[in-house]
Steps between C-alpha positions, in 0.01 A plus 500: 500500500468164679213251456303623800523863382400402148193313624397788725529748212297277270224461758505877563451553126196274512363722776558812290333340200194408704551126455478424872161591642463563875431175684661278234666191650868447416667160502875459553519179298308646206715814505819292509381312195399822325837665562696175444676507834491336842256600771767668716547821292122512448447486876761772554336721236159452660637597841631826353168566327328443833730756662400744224135453595410334170409153623380332819669181619260325738650200685323167431258682270679632194654792314272765353521828314420758767140613507450846645206628699332823394663672799849377404453600139383850589797541736740391226341736250534787749872427533537460124321830444754682715795336323362569154414854605863565594617361165254720311621802698864423416413438135336844481804662659743322267300478179700546181440476126573128483253402770242753384488318167478161668216608730305646208544178303399288801181705541416450133526126547285485813241725333494279190428184697261669743289624209504150349406345837800272452571400859801275435692752293393784729661317791827474307485866399419592860819330616702689240346832607604447861843372393571825314418698812727273704790566263429873489507517881870418505466318833566126462465436876138617517429327168618170649268539801212592271549200274513270803165638619349466152616139482300417814174615341574374149268201535202734532574740218352279229155557650532871571399627158203263481305736723265705279643843425836433666696486174386845387545647847851361524591663170366838612708468816808420291446811289482716811823355638677543165376858461641614833831317451546654155428845645752445778230541766649268761237532775208462260665203330544328837139569599368373166703180529385436857140552390555257212638224724234565766228465238646167395510387862132575548421308182701204630317507834161513330588192295610308809198601707264390221690171464605583143861400579 
């Protein structure tokens, strides 16, 4: 992996970890200092991140973490819902003992943190729950597209579970998805996953429209 690729991956990880809030200004010089490199690979990495839809490069103005409108966010969540629905369907069709155990364990973790109202750890457990389904689907191509879509909305996820009642509702949605996958009910698993992602999209939109994020 060359320097430009390494920098891009490290910045992507900061997106995933919620360290780069939408609208945050990025500075080439500061990033070069942070990554102990010249500005050229930083600039190249930023251009690739811009092509991924993660940042906006505005001539004579600056470089910013992309800030989505409510309409854009809803559209992305609709697309993500379809992708995740397909993965849930495939997971239900291909479920085996190994992944059944992993899904049950993942649900235990999300339930534990939902009951404790532990938002930070719930977010981590939430990622693991979806990751198990991705692996169980057996389709790395769709998983790659799904992860790319999730990366674009990662800057908003830290606020999602702050909405009253969202944490508990998310967990109930997870249980429904897991139940249908474990039963091998492909269509119902897909529907439950689409409903789950759609619910999250509406919560995102509400937060944006009320200027919470």
